[in-house]
C-alpha positions as CSV (number, residue, x, y, z in Angstrom):
1,M,7.4,131.8,-37.4
2,N,11.0,132.5,-36.2
3,K,13.0,135.1,-38.0
4,L,16.2,134.1,-39.7
5,N,19.3,135.1,-37.8
6,V,22.0,136.8,-39.8
7,F,25.4,136.9,-38.0
8,V,27.7,139.7,-39.1
9,S,31.3,139.0,-38.4
10,S,34.1,141.6,-38.7
11,T,36.4,143.7,-36.6
12,C,34.2,146.3,-34.9
13,Y,36.0,149.6,-34.5
14,D,37.3,150.1,-38.1
15,L,34.1,148.9,-39.7
16,S,31.6,150.2,-37.2
17,Q,29.5,152.3,-39.6
18,I,29.5,149.5,-42.2
19,R,28.2,147.1,-39.5
20,V,25.4,149.5,-38.5
21,D,24.4,149.9,-42.2
22,I,24.3,146.1,-42.7
23,R,22.3,145.8,-39.5
24,D,19.7,148.3,-40.7
25,F,19.3,146.5,-44.0
26,I,18.8,143.1,-42.2
27,L,16.1,144.7,-40.0
28,D,14.4,146.3,-43.0
29,I,14.0,142.9,-44.8
30,G,12.5,141.3,-41.6
31,Y,15.5,139.2,-40.5
32,N,17.2,139.3,-37.1
33,P,20.7,140.8,-37.2
34,V,23.2,139.3,-34.7
35,L,26.1,141.7,-34.0
36,S,28.3,141.6,-30.9
37,E,28.0,145.3,-30.1
38,F,24.2,145.3,-29.9
39,E,22.0,144.4,-26.9
40,N,20.4,141.4,-28.6
41,F,23.7,139.6,-28.9
42,P,23.3,136.4,-26.8
43,I,25.9,136.0,-24.1
44,N,26.5,133.8,-21.1
45,P,28.0,136.2,-18.4
46,S,30.2,133.4,-17.1
47,N,31.8,132.7,-20.5
48,R,34.8,134.3,-22.1
49,T,34.3,136.7,-25.0
50,I,35.5,134.2,-27.6
51,D,33.3,131.4,-26.2
52,N,30.2,133.7,-26.4
53,C,31.1,134.5,-30.0
54,I,31.5,130.8,-30.9
55,D,28.3,129.9,-29.2
56,A,26.4,132.7,-30.9
57,V,27.5,131.3,-34.3
58,K,26.7,127.7,-33.3
59,N,23.3,128.4,-31.8
60,N,22.1,131.7,-33.3
61,A,23.4,131.9,-36.9
62,D,21.3,130.8,-39.9
63,I,23.3,133.0,-42.3
64,F,26.9,134.3,-41.9
65,V,28.1,137.5,-43.4
66,L,31.9,138.0,-43.2
67,V,33.3,141.5,-43.8
68,V,37.1,141.8,-44.0
69,G,38.8,145.2,-43.8
70,N,42.4,146.1,-43.1
71,R,42.4,144.9,-39.4
72,Y,42.8,141.3,-38.3
73,G,42.0,142.0,-34.7
74,S,43.5,140.8,-31.4
75,L,44.7,137.2,-31.2
76,I,43.4,134.6,-28.9
77,E,45.2,131.5,-27.5
78,T,44.8,129.6,-30.8
79,G,46.8,132.3,-32.7
80,R,43.7,133.3,-34.6
81,S,41.5,136.4,-34.2
82,I,37.9,136.2,-33.0
83,T,36.6,137.0,-36.5
84,N,38.7,134.2,-38.0
85,T,37.4,131.8,-35.4
86,E,33.8,132.9,-36.0
87,F,34.3,132.2,-39.7
88,L,35.7,128.7,-39.1
89,T,32.8,127.9,-36.8
90,A,30.3,129.0,-39.4
91,K,32.1,127.0,-42.1
92,K,32.1,123.9,-39.9
93,K,28.4,124.4,-39.2
94,G,27.7,124.4,-42.9
95,I,25.4,127.5,-43.1
96,P,25.4,129.9,-46.0
97,I,28.4,132.3,-45.9
98,Y,28.8,135.5,-47.8
99,V,32.3,137.0,-47.8
100,F,33.1,140.7,-48.5
101,I,36.6,141.9,-48.8
102,D,37.7,145.6,-48.9
103,R,38.8,146.3,-52.5
104,K,42.0,148.1,-51.2
105,M,43.1,144.9,-49.5
106,L,42.6,142.9,-52.6
107,N,44.7,145.5,-54.5
108,I,47.6,145.2,-52.1
109,L,47.3,141.4,-51.6
110,P,49.5,140.5,-54.6
111,V,52.2,142.8,-53.3
112,W,52.3,141.0,-50.0
113,Q,52.3,137.6,-51.8
114,K,55.5,138.6,-53.6
115,N,57.2,140.1,-50.6
116,K,55.8,138.5,-47.4
117,S,58.7,139.7,-45.3
118,G,58.0,143.4,-46.2
119,D,56.8,146.1,-43.9
120,F,53.0,146.6,-44.4
121,S,52.4,148.3,-41.0
122,S,51.1,151.4,-42.7
123,F,48.3,149.4,-44.3
124,V,47.3,146.7,-41.8
125,D,47.6,145.9,-38.1
126,T,49.2,142.5,-38.8
127,T,50.1,140.6,-42.0
128,K,47.9,137.8,-40.6
129,I,45.0,139.6,-42.3
130,F,46.6,138.7,-45.6
131,E,46.9,135.1,-44.6
132,F,43.3,135.1,-43.6
133,I,42.2,136.6,-46.9
134,S,44.3,134.0,-48.8
135,D,42.8,131.2,-46.7
136,V,39.2,132.4,-47.3
137,R,39.7,132.8,-51.1
138,D,42.0,129.9,-51.9
139,N,41.6,127.2,-49.3
140,S,37.9,127.6,-48.4
141,K,36.9,127.9,-52.0
142,L,34.2,130.4,-51.1
143,W,33.0,133.1,-53.5
144,T,34.1,136.5,-52.4
145,F,32.8,140.0,-53.2
146,E,34.7,143.2,-53.3
147,F,33.4,146.3,-51.6
148,D,34.2,150.0,-51.2
149,T,31.1,151.0,-49.2
150,A,28.4,149.5,-47.1
151,Q,26.0,150.1,-50.0
152,N,28.0,147.6,-52.2
153,I,27.5,145.0,-49.5
154,V,23.8,145.7,-49.1
155,S,23.2,145.6,-52.8
156,V,24.9,142.2,-53.1
157,L,23.0,140.8,-50.1
158,K,19.7,141.9,-51.5
159,T,20.3,139.8,-54.6
160,Q,21.9,136.9,-52.9
161,F,19.2,136.6,-50.2
162,S,16.5,136.4,-52.9
163,Y,18.4,133.5,-54.5
164,L,18.8,131.9,-51.1
165,F,15.1,132.3,-50.4
166,K,14.2,130.6,-53.7
167,D,16.7,127.8,-53.0
168,S,15.4,127.3,-49.4
169,L,11.8,126.8,-50.8
170,L,13.1,124.1,-53.0
171,L,15.2,122.6,-50.2
172,K,12.2,122.7,-47.8
173,N,10.1,120.7,-50.2
174,K,12.9,118.2,-50.7
175,F,13.6,118.0,-47.0
176,H,9.9,117.4,-46.1
177,S,9.7,114.7,-48.8
178,E,12.8,113.1,-47.4
179,I,11.5,113.2,-43.8
180,E,8.2,111.7,-44.9
181,E,10.1,108.9,-46.7
182,L,12.3,108.1,-43.7
183,Y,9.3,108.2,-41.4
184,R,7.6,105.6,-43.5
185,L,10.7,103.4,-43.1
186,N,9.8,103.3,-39.4
187,I,12.9,105.0,-38.0
188,S,13.0,105.6,-34.2
189,N,11.9,108.9,-32.5
190,E,15.5,109.4,-31.4
191,A,16.7,109.2,-35.0
192,L,13.9,111.4,-36.3
193,N,14.6,114.1,-33.7
194,L,18.2,114.2,-34.9
195,I,17.0,115.0,-38.4
196,L,14.6,117.7,-37.2
197,D,16.8,119.4,-34.6
198,K,20.0,119.1,-36.7
199,P,22.6,119.3,-33.8
200,E,26.3,119.5,-34.7
201,S,27.3,116.5,-36.8
202,Y,23.8,115.2,-36.8
203,E,24.3,113.0,-39.9
204,I,26.9,110.7,-38.3
205,R,24.8,110.8,-35.0
206,F,21.8,109.7,-37.0
207,F,23.7,106.9,-38.6
208,I,25.0,105.5,-35.3
209,Q,21.5,105.8,-33.8
210,T,19.9,103.9,-36.6
211,M,22.6,101.2,-36.4
212,K,21.8,100.8,-32.7
213,D,18.1,100.8,-33.4
214,E,18.2,98.2,-36.2
215,I,20.6,95.8,-34.5
216,S,18.5,96.0,-31.3
217,K,15.6,94.6,-33.3
218,K,17.6,91.4,-33.6
219,E,18.0,90.9,-29.9
220,S,15.5,87.9,-29.7
221,L,17.5,86.2,-32.4
222,K,20.7,87.0,-30.6
223,N,19.2,85.3,-27.5
224,D,18.4,82.2,-29.5
225,Y,22.0,82.1,-30.6
226,E,23.5,82.7,-27.1
227,Y,21.2,80.1,-25.4
228,S,21.4,77.6,-28.2
229,I,17.6,77.6,-28.9
230,I,17.1,75.2,-31.8
231,L,13.5,74.7,-32.9
232,N,14.1,72.4,-35.8
233,S,16.8,70.8,-37.9
234,K,16.9,72.1,-41.5
235,F,19.5,69.7,-42.8
236,A,20.4,66.1,-42.3
237,I,23.8,64.9,-43.8
238,Y,24.8,61.2,-43.3
239,D,26.8,60.5,-46.4
240,N,30.5,61.4,-46.0
241,Q,30.9,62.9,-49.5
242,D,27.7,64.9,-49.1
243,L,29.0,66.1,-45.7
244,V,32.2,67.5,-47.4
245,N,30.1,69.3,-50.1
246,W,27.8,70.7,-47.4
247,V,30.7,71.9,-45.3
248,Q,32.2,73.7,-48.3
249,Q,28.9,75.2,-49.2
250,R,28.4,76.5,-45.6
251,L,31.9,78.0,-45.6
252,A,31.2,79.8,-48.8
253,V,27.9,81.2,-47.5
254,L,29.6,82.5,-44.3
255,G,32.5,84.0,-46.3
256,N,30.0,85.9,-48.5
257,L,28.1,87.2,-45.6
258,I,31.2,88.5,-43.8
259,E,32.6,90.0,-47.1
260,S,29.2,91.7,-47.7
261,L,29.3,93.4,-44.4
262,N,32.9,94.6,-44.9
263,R,31.9,96.0,-48.3
264,L,28.9,97.7,-46.8
265,I,31.0,99.6,-44.3
266,H,34.0,100.3,-46.5
267,D,32.3,100.9,-49.9
268,A,28.7,101.8,-49.4
269,Y,28.9,103.9,-46.2
270,P,31.4,106.4,-47.6
271,K,29.2,107.1,-50.6
272,F,26.2,108.0,-48.4
273,Y,28.2,110.0,-45.7
274,A,29.3,113.2,-47.3
275,E,32.1,115.7,-46.6
276,P,31.3,118.3,-43.9
277,G,29.2,121.1,-45.4
278,T,27.6,118.8,-48.0
279,P,24.3,117.1,-47.1
280,S,24.6,113.3,-46.6
281,D,22.2,110.8,-48.1
282,L,20.1,110.0,-45.0
283,K,18.1,107.3,-46.7
284,G,21.4,105.7,-47.8
285,L,22.7,105.9,-44.3
286,F,19.6,104.2,-43.0
287,Y,19.9,101.6,-45.7
288,T,23.5,100.9,-44.4
289,S,22.2,100.5,-40.9
290,E,19.3,98.3,-41.9
291,T,21.5,96.1,-44.1
292,Y,24.1,95.9,-41.3
293,A,21.4,94.4,-39.1
294,R,20.1,92.1,-41.9
295,I,23.6,90.6,-42.4
296,Y,23.9,90.1,-38.6
297,E,20.6,88.3,-38.7
298,N,21.7,86.1,-41.6
299,I,25.0,85.2,-39.9
300,I,23.1,84.1,-36.7
301,Q,20.7,82.1,-38.8
302,W,23.7,80.5,-40.6
303,T,25.1,79.5,-37.2
304,I,21.8,78.1,-35.9
305,E,21.2,76.1,-39.1
306,T,24.7,74.8,-39.1
307,A,24.7,73.8,-35.4
308,S,21.3,72.1,-35.8
309,T,22.2,70.0,-38.8
310,C,22.0,66.3,-38.2
311,V,25.2,64.3,-38.9
312,N,26.7,61.0,-37.9
313,E,27.9,61.0,-34.3
314,E,31.6,60.9,-35.3
315,Y,31.2,64.2,-37.1
316,L,29.4,66.1,-34.4
317,E,32.6,67.8,-33.4
318,L,33.3,68.9,-37.0
319,R,29.8,70.3,-37.2
320,N,30.2,72.2,-33.9
321,K,33.6,73.6,-34.9
322,L,32.1,74.8,-38.2
323,A,29.3,76.5,-36.4
324,K,31.7,78.3,-34.1
325,L,33.5,80.0,-37.0
326,S,30.9,82.8,-36.8
327,D,31.2,83.5,-33.1
328,Q,33.7,86.3,-33.4
329,A,31.8,88.0,-36.2
330,I,28.5,87.8,-34.3
331,N,30.0,89.3,-31.1
332,E,31.8,92.1,-32.9
333,I,28.9,93.1,-35.1
334,W,26.5,93.3,-32.1
335,K,28.8,95.4,-29.9
336,Y,30.2,97.7,-32.6
337,P,27.4,100.3,-32.7
338,F,27.1,100.5,-28.9
339,E,30.8,100.7,-28.1
340,N,31.6,103.1,-30.9
341,S,28.6,105.4,-30.1
342,E,30.5,106.7,-27.1
343,K,33.8,106.9,-28.9
344,I,32.2,108.8,-31.8
345,N,30.5,111.3,-29.5
346,K,33.9,111.9,-27.8
347,A,35.5,112.4,-31.2
348,L,32.8,114.8,-32.3
349,N,33.1,116.8,-29.1
350,M,36.8,117.0,-29.6
351,Y,36.4,118.2,-33.2
352,E,33.9,120.9,-32.1
353,S,36.1,122.1,-29.2
354,N,39.0,122.4,-31.6
355,N,36.8,124.2,-34.1
356,S,37.8,122.0,-36.9
357,S,36.0,120.3,-39.7
358,N,36.5,116.6,-40.0
359,K,34.9,113.7,-41.9
360,L,34.6,110.9,-39.4
361,T,35.5,107.5,-40.9
362,L,34.3,104.2,-39.4
363,E,36.8,101.4,-38.8
364,L,35.4,97.9,-38.8
365,K,36.9,94.7,-40.2
366,I,35.0,91.5,-39.5
367,G,36.7,88.2,-39.9
368,I,37.0,84.6,-38.5
369,D,38.9,84.0,-35.3
370,N,42.2,82.2,-36.1
371,Q,41.9,79.7,-33.2
372,A,38.3,78.8,-34.3
373,L,39.6,78.3,-37.8
374,D,42.5,76.1,-36.6
375,D,40.1,73.9,-34.6
376,Y,37.8,73.5,-37.6
377,N,40.7,72.7,-39.9
378,K,41.8,69.8,-37.7
379,E,38.4,68.3,-37.7
380,F,38.0,68.7,-41.4
381,E,41.4,67.1,-42.0
382,N,40.1,64.1,-40.1
383,L,37.1,63.8,-42.4
384,K,39.3,64.0,-45.5
385,N,41.6,61.3,-44.1
386,I,38.6,59.0,-43.6
387,L,37.5,59.6,-47.2
388,N,41.0,58.9,-48.5
389,N,41.4,55.6,-46.6
């Protein structure tokens, strides 16, 4: 069984002994401490220091311990310190974060808040440390602990790790139950591996993968539509008034299908895809993908049924124009998961390289092509004129 990796983030020189004491505690409880000054810290010799630190958090941190003293550290090109950047990476990753702030810094923080232009050089290396503390406490909404000594930190971690262990057991049971349930739903190996491996932003990747998987199951039906494969005629309409009623009914059905798909993406999907750091409802995301494909199937069946309906010869053009109202929707629904998969991957990579947390929203609005609607309306007006004469 692999040991849990506990990443300890702080400036090194002013807090060196505290870091050593925390490391010893982590070793004593059987976990693996990850500290940049020790030989087990994973590095790529060809990478910059900041890149190695970010990669270590991304790839080798299960728990993140942030210790803030009176030094902010040297700045990198983003204007942040390495410690600040490590913290933002851990926050984006969504792992447990425990924050410890030197009590002396918390005592002087209100003084700085009232006089931000004052001289605090005798207390800190830069006032950015105050900004960092304020961001962690106020904007990040994380619980923070005060400390005077390393023993204060160790005592808190002992208690908090025991709580975390208990929660992890409950989560493990829930997670395995969820995996088993999704497996029974016959998701693909690619989608299942995303859940098991949990790469960055795995939930939205899982959703797009299942969208592609489910829509691909309808490829044979798509071929029937594209090659006009009609096996039988479900309707036969020869009375003019019946034809009007049938046309109106078919329009209502198509409108409901298109509206249902738009509601699925704009109403249902946001409820299942949670904010970064909060687990999404994977079963709900799969439901969204599966329903997306079912609606696509129903729109194609609507098209085939409409195009195959028997009508008087003079109304064949009306029937054909009616059937073509779904063409744009069918094409857009099919290509959307595939075209946007690449776009979403690029967006996720950009978010990760900028070290930012973002909730990715999906933009999809399906409708009826205006030209197809105009062509249909002309034919329908001809039918109404015949009925009125």
